MARKOLDO-369037 format. One record per atom (N, C-alpha, C, CB): residue number from 1; atom name; residue in three letters; x, y, z. Coordinates in steps of 0.02 Angstrom, whole numbers. Each point is the difference from the previous one (the first is absolute). Glycine has a CB too. Layout:
// residues N
{NUM,'CA','Ala',{X,Y,Z}};
...
This chain:
// residues 87
{1,'N','Met',{5738,281,-2844}};
{1,'CA','Met',{24,60,-54}};
{1,'C','Met',{78,8,13}};
{1,'CB','Met',{-121,75,0}};
{2,'N','Asn',{157,-69,-50}};
{2,'CA','Asn',{79,8,0}};
{2,'C','Asn',{14,74,4}};
{2,'CB','Asn',{24,-106,-72}};
{3,'N','Thr',{-5,138,135}};
{3,'CA','Thr',{-6,55,9}};
{3,'C','Thr',{71,31,-9}};
{3,'CB','Thr',{-105,-23,66}};
{4,'N','Asn',{155,-29,-83}};
{4,'CA','Asn',{67,23,-22}};
{4,'C','Asn',{-23,49,-71}};
{4,'CB','Asn',{79,-125,52}};
{5,'N','Ala',{-107,95,-95}};
{5,'CA','Ala',{3,39,-62}};
{5,'C','Ala',{-50,57,15}};
{5,'CB','Ala',{32,-101,-85}};
{6,'N','Ile',{-45,108,114}};
{6,'CA','Ile',{-49,61,21}};
{6,'C','Ile',{56,56,35}};
{6,'CB','Ile',{-125,-84,30}};
{7,'N','Asp',{148,60,10}};
{7,'CA','Asp',{70,56,20}};
{7,'C','Asp',{39,-6,-44}};
{7,'CB','Asp',{7,-3,110}};
{8,'N','Thr',{11,-27,-156}};
{8,'CA','Thr',{57,13,-56}};
{8,'C','Thr',{-42,62,-45}};
{8,'CB','Thr',{63,-146,-11}};
{9,'N','Leu',{-134,128,7}};
{9,'CA','Leu',{-16,26,-63}};
{9,'C','Leu',{6,89,32}};
{9,'CB','Leu',{-92,-124,-68}};
{10,'N','Gly',{69,120,127}};
{10,'CA','Gly',{-3,84,53}};
{10,'C','Gly',{79,16,-21}};
{10,'CB','Gly',{-92,-25,141}};
{11,'N','Lys',{127,-7,-129}};
{11,'CA','Lys',{58,22,8}};
{11,'C','Lys',{24,27,-70}};
{11,'CB','Lys',{18,-78,101}};
{12,'N','Lys',{-11,41,-131}};
{12,'CA','Lys',{20,24,-76}};
{12,'C','Lys',{-52,50,-30}};
{12,'CB','Lys',{57,-117,-24}};
{13,'N','Leu',{-129,130,46}};
{13,'CA','Leu',{-44,41,-18}};
{13,'C','Leu',{41,68,49}};
{13,'CB','Leu',{-127,-98,-30}};
{14,'N','Gly',{121,90,86}};
{14,'CA','Gly',{31,72,34}};
{14,'C','Gly',{62,27,-34}};
{14,'CB','Gly',{-39,-38,114}};
{15,'N','Gly',{94,0,-128}};
{15,'CA','Gly',{60,-3,-34}};
{15,'C','Gly',{11,44,-64}};
{15,'CB','Gly',{-2,-111,48}};
{16,'N','Ala',{-57,85,-76}};
{16,'CA','Ala',{-6,28,-70}};
{16,'C','Ala',{-41,65,-11}};
{16,'CB','Ala',{10,-116,-32}};
{17,'N','Ala',{-57,134,98}};
{17,'CA','Ala',{-28,63,2}};
{17,'C','Ala',{39,43,46}};
{17,'CB','Ala',{-108,-46,-28}};
{18,'N','Leu',{169,40,69}};
{18,'CA','Leu',{34,47,28}};
{18,'C','Leu',{49,11,-64}};
{18,'CB','Leu',{-17,-30,135}};
{19,'N','Thr',{40,-16,-173}};
{19,'CA','Thr',{34,18,-57}};
{19,'C','Thr',{-22,39,-48}};
{19,'CB','Thr',{36,-83,22}};
{20,'N','Leu',{-104,96,-34}};
{20,'CA','Leu',{-41,25,-26}};
{20,'C','Leu',{-18,80,15}};
{20,'CB','Leu',{-24,-122,-5}};
{21,'N','Leu',{8,114,79}};
{21,'CA','Leu',{7,71,32}};
{21,'C','Leu',{36,30,-9}};
{21,'CB','Leu',{-32,-19,60}};
{22,'N','Ile',{101,12,-49}};
{22,'CA','Ile',{66,21,-15}};
{22,'C','Ile',{27,33,-59}};
{22,'CB','Ile',{5,-80,63}};
{23,'N','Asp',{-22,42,-109}};
{23,'CA','Asp',{24,0,-58}};
{23,'C','Asp',{-63,64,-29}};
{23,'CB','Asp',{68,-150,-6}};
{24,'N','Leu',{-148,136,32}};
{24,'CA','Leu',{-35,41,-36}};
{24,'C','Leu',{-12,84,50}};
{24,'CB','Leu',{-60,-132,-70}};
{25,'N','Tyr',{90,133,136}};
{25,'CA','Tyr',{-14,44,32}};
{25,'C','Tyr',{73,16,38}};
{25,'CB','Tyr',{-135,-33,-1}};
{26,'N','Pro',{181,47,-32}};
{26,'CA','Pro',{72,5,48}};
{26,'C','Pro',{4,47,47}};
{26,'CB','Pro',{58,-33,-85}};
{27,'N','Ala',{-100,74,102}};
{27,'CA','Ala',{1,44,60}};
{27,'C','Ala',{-12,-34,57}};
{27,'CB','Ala',{-34,85,-60}};
{28,'N','Val',{6,-142,57}};
{28,'CA','Val',{-34,-55,63}};
{28,'C','Val',{67,-25,27}};
{28,'CB','Val',{-124,-52,-60}};
{29,'N','Ser',{194,55,29}};
{29,'CA','Ser',{60,-13,32}};
{29,'C','Ser',{27,51,39}};
{29,'CB','Ser',{16,-68,-81}};
{30,'N','His',{-37,125,74}};
{30,'CA','His',{11,63,24}};
{30,'C','His',{-51,27,55}};
{30,'CB','His',{52,15,-112}};
{31,'N','Ala',{-106,-58,114}};
{31,'CA','Ala',{-58,15,33}};
{31,'C','Ala',{14,-7,83}};
{31,'CB','Ala',{-73,-42,-113}};
{32,'N','Thr',{36,87,147}};
{32,'CA','Thr',{12,-10,97}};
{32,'C','Thr',{-20,-90,12}};
{32,'CB','Thr',{-63,159,51}};
{33,'N','Thr',{82,-175,-1}};
{33,'CA','Thr',{-24,-75,11}};
{33,'C','Thr',{-74,-6,27}};
{33,'CB','Thr',{123,-30,28}};
{34,'N','Ala',{-160,77,-28}};
{34,'CA','Ala',{-71,-3,13}};
{34,'C','Ala',{-41,-7,-77}};
{34,'CB','Ala',{20,79,120}};
{35,'N','Gln',{26,-30,-156}};
{35,'CA','Gln',{-39,-13,-75}};
{35,'C','Gln',{5,-68,-22}};
{35,'CB','Gln',{27,111,-41}};
{36,'N','Gln',{23,-133,54}};
{36,'CA','Gln',{22,-65,-43}};
{36,'C','Gln',{-24,-61,45}};
{36,'CB','Gln',{113,57,-60}};
{37,'N','Asp',{-136,-36,117}};
{37,'CA','Asp',{-40,-47,36}};
{37,'C','Asp',{-60,0,-26}};
{37,'CB','Asp',{55,10,92}};
{38,'N','Asp',{-100,49,-105}};
{38,'CA','Asp',{-61,3,-30}};
{38,'C','Asp',{15,-13,-53}};
{38,'CB','Asp',{-51,65,57}};
{39,'N','Ala',{84,-75,-108}};
{39,'CA','Ala',{8,-23,-59}};
{39,'C','Ala',{-10,-78,6}};
{39,'CB','Ala',{75,101,-34}};
{40,'N','Cys',{-37,-137,75}};
{40,'CA','Cys',{-3,-57,1}};
{40,'C','Cys',{-81,-19,47}};
{40,'CB','Cys',{153,-2,-18}};
{41,'N','Ala',{-180,25,48}};
{41,'CA','Ala',{-60,-9,45}};
{41,'C','Ala',{-45,-12,-63}};
{41,'CB','Ala',{22,82,117}};
{42,'N','Gly',{-5,-28,-146}};
{42,'CA','Gly',{-70,-3,-71}};
{42,'C','Gly',{12,-54,-38}};
{42,'CB','Gly',{-15,123,-27}};
{43,'N','Met',{88,-156,11}};
{43,'CA','Met',{-5,-47,-41}};
{43,'C','Met',{-14,-79,33}};
{43,'CB','Met',{75,86,-69}};
{44,'N','Arg',{-73,-74,138}};
{44,'CA','Arg',{-20,-61,34}};
{44,'C','Arg',{-86,2,16}};
{44,'CB','Arg',{134,-8,55}};
{45,'N','Ala',{-160,67,-66}};
{45,'CA','Ala',{-73,-8,12}};
{45,'C','Ala',{-23,-25,-58}};
{45,'CB','Ala',{-15,87,78}};
{46,'N','Lys',{47,-70,-159}};
{46,'CA','Lys',{-24,-16,-52}};
{46,'C','Lys',{3,-65,-24}};
{46,'CB','Lys',{17,99,-10}};
{47,'N','Ser',{47,-130,55}};
{47,'CA','Ser',{9,-75,-19}};
{47,'C','Ser',{-32,-39,-18}};
{47,'CB','Ser',{46,9,49}};
{48,'N','Lys',{-91,-12,10}};
{48,'CA','Lys',{-41,-45,23}};
{48,'C','Lys',{-60,-19,-51}};
{48,'CB','Lys',{37,43,115}};
{49,'N','Ser',{-67,7,-136}};
{49,'CA','Ser',{-45,-4,-54}};
{49,'C','Ser',{29,-19,-60}};
{49,'CB','Ser',{-62,75,51}};
{50,'N','Leu',{104,-38,-75}};
{50,'CA','Leu',{44,-19,-56}};
{50,'C','Leu',{36,-81,-17}};
{50,'CB','Leu',{19,130,28}};
{51,'N','Val',{6,-156,22}};
{51,'CA','Val',{14,-71,6}};
{51,'C','Val',{-58,-36,-12}};
{51,'CB','Val',{84,17,77}};
{52,'N','Asp',{-156,-11,-25}};
{52,'CA','Asp',{-43,-32,-28}};
{52,'C','Asp',{-22,-1,-78}};
{52,'CB','Asp',{-20,16,111}};
{53,'N','Ala',{24,54,-139}};
{53,'CA','Ala',{-25,18,-55}};
{53,'C','Ala',{27,-42,-54}};
{53,'CB','Ala',{-17,109,45}};
{54,'N','Leu',{108,-120,-26}};
{54,'CA','Leu',{43,-16,-44}};
{54,'C','Leu',{0,-87,8}};
{54,'CB','Leu',{70,129,5}};
{55,'N','Phe',{-91,-162,43}};
{55,'CA','Phe',{-24,-66,8}};
{55,'C','Phe',{-78,-12,-25}};
{55,'CB','Phe',{86,-3,100}};
{56,'N','Asp',{-131,42,-104}};
{56,'CA','Asp',{-60,-18,-35}};
{56,'C','Asp',{4,-13,-87}};
{56,'CB','Asp',{-53,74,104}};
{57,'N','Asp',{110,-5,-133}};
{57,'CA','Asp',{16,-2,-52}};
{57,'C','Asp',{29,-64,-28}};
{57,'CB','Asp',{2,110,24}};
{58,'N','Val',{55,-145,18}};
{58,'CA','Val',{38,-39,-12}};
{58,'C','Val',{-67,-74,5}};
{58,'CB','Val',{136,85,48}};
{59,'N','Arg',{-170,-68,-19}};
{59,'CA','Arg',{-30,-60,31}};
{59,'C','Arg',{-52,-20,-79}};
{59,'CB','Arg',{0,45,169}};
{60,'N','Glu',{-29,16,-198}};
{60,'CA','Glu',{-39,-10,-62}};
{60,'C','Glu',{56,-15,-62}};
{60,'CB','Glu',{-106,86,47}};
{61,'N','Glu',{155,-59,-39}};
{61,'CA','Glu',{47,-4,-73}};
{61,'C','Glu',{65,-22,24}};
{61,'CB','Glu',{-53,98,-71}};
{62,'N','Pro',{75,-138,99}};
{62,'CA','Pro',{75,-39,2}};
{62,'C','Pro',{37,50,-25}};
{62,'CB','Pro',{-23,-122,-20}};
{63,'N','Trp',{27,109,-48}};
{63,'CA','Trp',{51,15,-50}};
{63,'C','Trp',{13,108,24}};
{63,'CB','Trp',{-57,-137,-127}};
{64,'N','Val',{4,158,156}};
{64,'CA','Val',{45,75,12}};
{64,'C','Val',{33,13,50}};
{64,'CB','Val',{-68,46,-48}};
{65,'N','Ala',{90,-85,83}};
{65,'CA','Ala',{22,8,69}};
{65,'C','Ala',{75,49,-3}};
{65,'CB','Ala',{-64,-132,38}};
{66,'N','His',{112,121,-94}};
{66,'CA','His',{54,43,2}};
{66,'C','His',{-25,64,-42}};
{66,'CB','His',{93,-101,14}};
{67,'N','Leu',{-145,95,-43}};
{67,'CA','Leu',{-27,69,-36}};
{67,'C','Leu',{-30,54,70}};
{67,'CB','Leu',{-48,-79,-136}};
{68,'N','Ala',{19,46,176}};
{68,'CA','Ala',{-47,14,70}};
{68,'C','Ala',{57,45,48}};
{68,'CB','Ala',{-85,-133,1}};
{69,'N','Phe',{127,90,-3}};
{69,'CA','Phe',{59,20,76}};
{69,'C','Phe',{16,85,-22}};
{69,'CB','Phe',{87,-148,22}};
{70,'N','Lys',{-63,160,-86}};
{70,'CA','Lys',{35,62,-11}};
{70,'C','Lys',{-60,59,6}};
{70,'CB','Lys',{100,-61,-83}};
{71,'N','Pro',{-167,54,63}};
{71,'CA','Pro',{-41,70,34}};
{71,'C','Pro',{-24,-5,62}};
{71,'CB','Pro',{-39,28,-98}};
{72,'N','Ala',{44,-85,135}};
{72,'CA','Ala',{-4,6,73}};
{72,'C','Ala',{42,35,37}};
{72,'CB','Ala',{-40,-88,-11}};
{73,'N','Ala',{106,80,-27}};
{73,'CA','Ala',{67,24,47}};
{73,'C','Ala',{-11,68,-19}};
{73,'CB','Ala',{96,-100,0}};
{74,'N','Leu',{-116,121,-58}};
{74,'CA','Leu',{0,76,-31}};
{74,'C','Leu',{-65,25,45}};
{74,'CB','Leu',{50,-20,-144}};
{75,'N','Ser',{-91,-8,170}};
{75,'CA','Ser',{-65,19,30}};
{75,'C','Ser',{29,9,69}};
{75,'CB','Ser',{-92,-66,-77}};
{76,'N','Leu',{128,37,98}};
{76,'CA','Leu',{23,8,72}};
{76,'C','Leu',{67,62,7}};
{76,'CB','Leu',{-38,-144,21}};
{77,'N','Ala',{68,140,-82}};
{77,'CA','Ala',{44,66,-6}};
{77,'C','Ala',{-47,59,8}};
{77,'CB','Ala',{88,-54,-82}};
{78,'N','His',{-137,50,40}};
{78,'CA','His',{-33,64,-10}};
{78,'C','His',{-27,32,54}};
{78,'CB','His',{-20,-36,-97}};
{79,'N','Glu',{-10,-26,142}};
{79,'CA','Glu',{-28,13,77}};
{79,'C','Glu',{59,36,33}};
{79,'CB','Glu',{-79,-112,13}};
{80,'N','Gly',{146,82,-11}};
{80,'CA','Gly',{38,21,27}};
{80,'C','Gly',{20,93,-9}};
{80,'CB','Gly',{22,-142,-8}};
{81,'N','Cys',{-32,158,-74}};
{81,'CA','Cys',{18,57,-4}};
{81,'C','Cys',{-56,44,28}};
{81,'CB','Cys',{75,-31,-92}};
{82,'N','Arg',{-136,2,62}};
{82,'CA','Arg',{-27,52,43}};
{82,'C','Arg',{-6,19,77}};
{82,'CB','Arg',{-44,-21,-91}};
{83,'N','Arg',{38,-32,120}};
{83,'CA','Arg',{8,5,82}};
{83,'C','Arg',{59,48,-8}};
{83,'CB','Arg',{-41,-129,57}};
{84,'N','Ser',{100,119,-77}};
{84,'CA','Ser',{53,39,11}};
{84,'C','Ser',{4,72,10}};
{84,'CB','Ser',{28,-83,-50}};
{85,'N','Ser',{-60,82,-25}};
{85,'CA','Ser',{-12,89,-29}};
{85,'C','Ser',{-58,27,39}};
{85,'CB','Ser',{31,-16,-132}};
{86,'N','Ala',{-68,-9,173}};
{86,'CA','Ala',{-48,23,35}};
{86,'C','Ala',{17,31,71}};
{86,'CB','Ala',{-60,-80,-67}};
{87,'N','Ser',{100,37,85}};
{87,'CA','Ser',{30,36,56}};
{87,'C','Ser',{54,58,18}};
{87,'CB','Ser',{-36,-97,6}};
């Protein structure tokens, strides 16, 4: 298995999710370090199941790969918002 491709996907997905988190929830940039860490922990916790679902979708319908990426990033950002505002 080519882990470089998976690492690249993870980095791009994480970067997109962090960008969306700051765009959707600007208060996170002024949050405490603990709140920011909690937001990132929530995003990390959700990422495995999200990437698995993304792979399943793409395996079944390869043409949706570019379409499936954006909702995955948004779901991670939403989890970060949820976790950050809960702390």
